[in-house]
C-alpha positions as CSV (number, residue, x, y, z in Angstrom):
1,M,65.7,69.7,-43.1
2,S,62.9,71.5,-41.4
3,S,60.3,69.5,-39.2
4,P,56.4,69.2,-39.9
5,P,54.4,71.4,-38.8
6,N,53.2,71.0,-35.0
7,P,49.3,70.9,-35.2
8,G,47.7,73.4,-32.3
9,P,45.5,72.0,-29.6
10,N,42.5,73.3,-31.2
11,A,43.1,71.0,-34.8
12,P,40.7,68.2,-36.0
13,R,42.5,64.8,-34.7
14,T,42.3,61.8,-37.8
15,R,42.5,58.6,-37.5
16,A,44.8,56.0,-39.0
17,I,42.7,54.0,-41.5
18,D,45.2,52.3,-43.5
19,A,45.5,49.5,-40.9
20,V,42.2,49.1,-40.4
21,D,40.1,46.2,-41.6
22,P,38.1,46.6,-44.6
23,P,34.2,47.3,-44.7
24,G,32.8,43.5,-44.3
25,E,35.9,42.2,-42.8
26,R,35.1,43.4,-39.4
27,T,31.8,41.0,-39.1
28,R,32.9,38.4,-41.4
29,G,32.5,34.9,-39.6
30,L,30.7,36.0,-36.8
31,G,27.3,34.9,-37.7
32,T,27.6,30.9,-36.7
33,P,29.2,31.9,-33.3
34,V,26.4,34.1,-32.5
35,L,23.9,31.6,-33.6
36,A,25.2,28.7,-31.8
37,G,25.9,30.2,-28.8
38,A,21.8,31.6,-29.0
39,G,20.8,27.8,-29.5
40,V,22.9,26.5,-26.2
41,F,21.4,29.5,-24.4
42,A,18.0,28.4,-25.6
43,A,18.7,24.9,-24.5
44,L,19.8,25.4,-21.2
45,V,16.5,27.4,-20.6
46,L,14.3,24.9,-21.5
47,G,16.5,22.3,-19.4
48,S,16.3,24.3,-16.7
49,A,12.0,24.8,-17.2
50,L,11.8,21.0,-17.8
51,F,13.9,20.5,-15.1
52,V,12.2,22.8,-13.0
53,R,8.9,21.4,-13.8
54,V,9.5,17.3,-13.1
55,T,10.8,18.3,-9.8
56,V,7.6,20.0,-8.6
57,A,5.3,17.4,-10.1
58,S,7.4,15.4,-8.3
59,A,7.4,17.1,-4.8
60,K,3.5,16.9,-5.5
61,E,3.5,13.7,-5.5
62,R,5.3,12.6,-2.5
63,L,3.3,15.0,-0.8
64,E,-0.2,13.7,-1.8
65,T,1.2,9.9,-1.5
66,P,2.6,9.3,1.9
67,A,5.7,6.6,1.4
68,S,3.4,4.4,4.3
69,A,0.9,4.3,1.0
70,R,2.8,4.0,-1.7
71,P,2.9,0.1,-3.3
72,A,5.7,-1.7,-2.8
73,V,6.8,-3.9,-4.9
74,A,6.4,-7.5,-3.9
75,V,8.6,-10.6,-4.4
76,A,8.4,-14.4,-4.2
77,D,10.7,-15.9,-1.2
78,H,11.4,-19.5,-2.0
79,S,11.6,-19.8,2.0
80,E,8.0,-18.9,2.2
81,E,5.1,-21.1,1.8
82,K,4.0,-21.2,-2.0
83,Y,0.8,-19.1,-1.4
84,C,2.8,-16.4,-0.6
85,T,3.1,-15.2,-4.1
86,P,3.8,-11.8,-5.1
87,A,-0.2,-11.2,-6.3
88,F,-1.4,-12.5,-2.4
89,K,1.6,-10.2,-1.2
90,E,0.2,-7.0,-3.0
91,V,-3.4,-7.9,-1.2
92,L,-1.9,-8.6,2.3
93,Q,0.2,-5.7,2.5
94,R,-2.9,-3.4,1.3
95,V,-5.2,-4.7,4.3
96,I,-2.1,-5.0,6.6
97,N,-1.4,-1.0,6.0
98,A,-5.4,-0.3,6.2
99,C,-6.5,-2.4,9.1
100,G,-3.4,-4.4,10.5
101,L,-0.7,-3.6,12.1
102,V,1.4,-1.2,10.4
103,G,1.8,2.4,12.0
104,G,0.3,1.9,15.7
105,E,1.2,0.6,19.0
106,S,-2.4,-1.0,19.3
107,R,-4.5,-2.8,18.1
108,R,-7.0,-1.9,14.7
109,G,-9.3,-3.3,12.7
110,C,-11.5,-2.7,9.4
111,Q,-15.1,-2.9,9.3
112,P,-16.7,-3.3,5.3
113,A,-16.4,0.7,4.7
114,D,-12.9,0.4,5.9
115,V,-11.5,-2.3,4.0
116,K,-13.2,-1.4,0.2
117,T,-12.5,2.5,0.9
118,F,-8.6,2.1,2.3
119,A,-7.6,-1.0,0.9
120,S,-9.2,-0.7,-2.2
121,I,-9.9,-4.4,-2.2
122,N,-13.2,-6.0,-3.7
123,D,-15.1,-9.4,-2.9
124,A,-12.6,-11.3,-5.5
125,D,-9.8,-9.6,-4.1
126,F,-10.2,-10.7,-0.5
127,N,-11.7,-14.1,-1.2
128,A,-7.8,-14.4,-3.1
129,L,-6.1,-13.3,-0.1
130,F,-8.5,-15.7,2.0
131,T,-8.9,-18.8,0.0
132,P,-4.7,-20.0,0.3
133,L,-5.0,-20.1,3.8
134,K,-7.3,-23.3,4.1
135,D,-5.6,-25.5,5.1
136,R,-3.6,-23.1,7.9
137,G,-6.7,-21.5,9.6
138,A,-9.7,-22.6,11.5
139,V,-13.7,-21.6,10.7
140,L,-15.2,-20.4,14.1
141,M,-18.7,-21.0,14.4
142,F,-21.5,-19.5,15.9
143,D,-25.2,-19.9,16.5
144,E,-27.4,-17.9,15.3
145,N,-27.5,-14.1,16.9
146,Q,-24.9,-15.2,19.2
147,E,-21.0,-14.3,19.7
148,K,-19.7,-16.6,22.4
149,L,-17.5,-19.5,21.1
150,D,-18.2,-22.8,22.0
151,D,-16.0,-25.6,23.4
152,G,-15.2,-27.2,20.2
153,A,-14.4,-23.2,19.1
154,L,-11.9,-22.5,21.7
155,K,-9.9,-26.2,21.2
156,L,-9.6,-25.4,17.8
157,L,-8.9,-21.4,18.1
158,E,-6.1,-22.4,20.7
159,E,-4.8,-25.2,18.3
160,R,-4.1,-22.8,15.6
161,W,-2.9,-19.9,17.5
162,A,0.0,-22.7,18.8
163,D,0.7,-23.6,15.3
164,R,2.7,-20.6,14.9
165,R,5.8,-21.8,12.8
166,G,7.4,-18.6,12.8
167,A,4.7,-16.2,11.6
168,R,4.3,-12.3,12.0
169,Y,0.3,-11.8,11.5
170,F,-2.6,-13.5,13.2
171,F,-5.9,-12.6,11.1
172,V,-9.2,-12.7,12.3
173,I,-12.0,-12.3,10.0
174,A,-15.2,-12.2,11.3
175,R,-19.0,-12.3,9.4
176,A,-22.4,-12.4,9.9
177,S,-25.2,-14.3,7.8
178,R,-27.7,-12.1,5.5
179,T,-30.7,-12.9,8.1
180,G,-31.4,-9.7,9.7
181,P,-30.5,-6.2,9.5
182,P,-27.2,-5.2,7.8
183,D,-25.8,-2.7,11.0
184,V,-27.3,-5.1,13.2
185,N,-25.1,-7.9,11.5
186,R,-22.0,-5.6,11.1
187,T,-22.3,-5.3,15.0
188,L,-22.8,-9.0,15.7
189,S,-19.5,-9.6,13.2
190,H,-17.4,-7.1,15.2
191,K,-18.4,-9.2,18.6
192,R,-17.2,-12.2,17.1
193,A,-14.2,-10.9,16.0
194,N,-13.8,-9.6,19.7
195,S,-14.8,-12.7,21.5
196,V,-11.3,-14.2,19.5
197,Y,-9.0,-11.5,20.4
198,F,-10.4,-11.5,24.4
199,H,-9.8,-15.3,24.4
200,L,-6.6,-15.0,22.6
201,K,-5.9,-11.8,25.0
202,E,-6.5,-14.4,28.1
203,H,-5.3,-17.4,27.0
204,A,-1.9,-16.6,25.3
205,A,-0.5,-13.6,27.8
206,D,1.4,-12.8,25.2
207,P,3.0,-8.8,25.5
208,D,3.4,-8.5,21.8
209,L,0.0,-9.5,21.0
210,D,-1.8,-6.3,19.8
211,K,1.1,-6.3,17.3
212,Q,0.3,-9.5,16.1
213,V,-3.6,-10.0,16.0
214,G,-5.5,-8.1,13.0
215,L,-9.2,-8.0,13.3
216,L,-11.8,-7.6,10.4
217,W,-15.5,-7.6,11.1
218,L,-17.8,-7.6,7.6
219,G,-20.8,-8.3,8.9
220,E,-23.1,-9.4,5.7
221,E,-21.9,-6.4,3.1
222,F,-18.5,-8.3,2.2
223,A,-16.9,-11.1,1.0
224,Q,-19.6,-13.7,2.0
225,L,-19.0,-17.3,1.5
226,S,-20.2,-20.3,-0.5
227,K,-21.5,-23.8,0.5
228,E,-18.2,-24.8,-0.8
229,Y,-16.0,-23.2,2.5
230,C,-18.3,-26.1,4.1
231,G,-15.2,-28.4,3.6
232,W,-12.4,-26.5,5.3
233,S,-11.4,-27.3,8.8
234,T,-14.2,-25.9,10.8
235,S,-15.2,-26.0,15.0
236,R,-18.7,-28.1,14.4
237,P,-17.5,-30.7,11.3
238,D,-20.2,-33.1,12.9
239,K,-23.1,-30.4,12.4
240,P,-25.0,-29.5,9.0
241,C,-23.0,-26.5,7.5
242,T,-25.3,-24.2,5.3
243,E,-24.1,-21.3,3.4
244,D,-25.6,-19.2,5.9
245,A,-23.9,-21.2,8.6
246,I,-20.4,-21.0,7.0
247,N,-20.9,-16.7,6.9
248,R,-22.0,-17.0,11.0
249,T,-18.1,-17.2,11.6
250,A,-14.6,-16.0,12.6
251,F,-12.0,-17.0,10.4
252,A,-8.6,-17.5,12.3
253,S,-5.2,-17.9,10.8
254,W,-1.4,-17.3,10.8
255,V,0.0,-15.8,7.7
256,D,3.1,-17.2,7.1
257,C,4.2,-14.7,4.6
258,R,7.3,-11.8,4.8
259,L,6.2,-8.5,3.9
């Protein structure tokens, strides 16, 4: 038997189509995987975009709000005084951050604008902080237009300073009555706060005094007291007490709450 003729090098090549799938079989069943893959890809893209957006927003918030300014969750401690409620401690923390003893090595203080702006505290907030200290603190009274502590005020101040009981912060909150111009009264209340501070510095001889004593001088513009505060422990219990008199004062007290 003779062999089939050998095609020449220039002969057209042919494909063996017998083994090839019929038309339509090559694409049948591929639609579902393709669609599923596209869906997964779209989900990954969307998820990545959301992750980037949330991350950027979170970073922006951290940059615009320093850690020291972020409010911490206040928790009541059963070993503290009853007035150390979470609400009280929240206001206390704002005052300390804005004008007290956190973040610095030296004594700082607050005037009315500072309390309102940086501590974001109004009169009601401040009196809510001040009122629970009735039995802990002392109301040091001054003569009109004077910043000098008399003998009764010095004695009461020293008694309250000695009654620390392990507290960390000692607040001095000075005021002036509404008699006279506001700027004069603001300066006068600052001098009254300083009178308390300078006496403690001389009397206590405590190297950590500046980290313990926080001063607030409120003038006549912030958190004026009503006559009902005349019933507190004052340095002049035997003298008449009026609304003007109770605002010519410096309140001094240890605060027992842990922050």
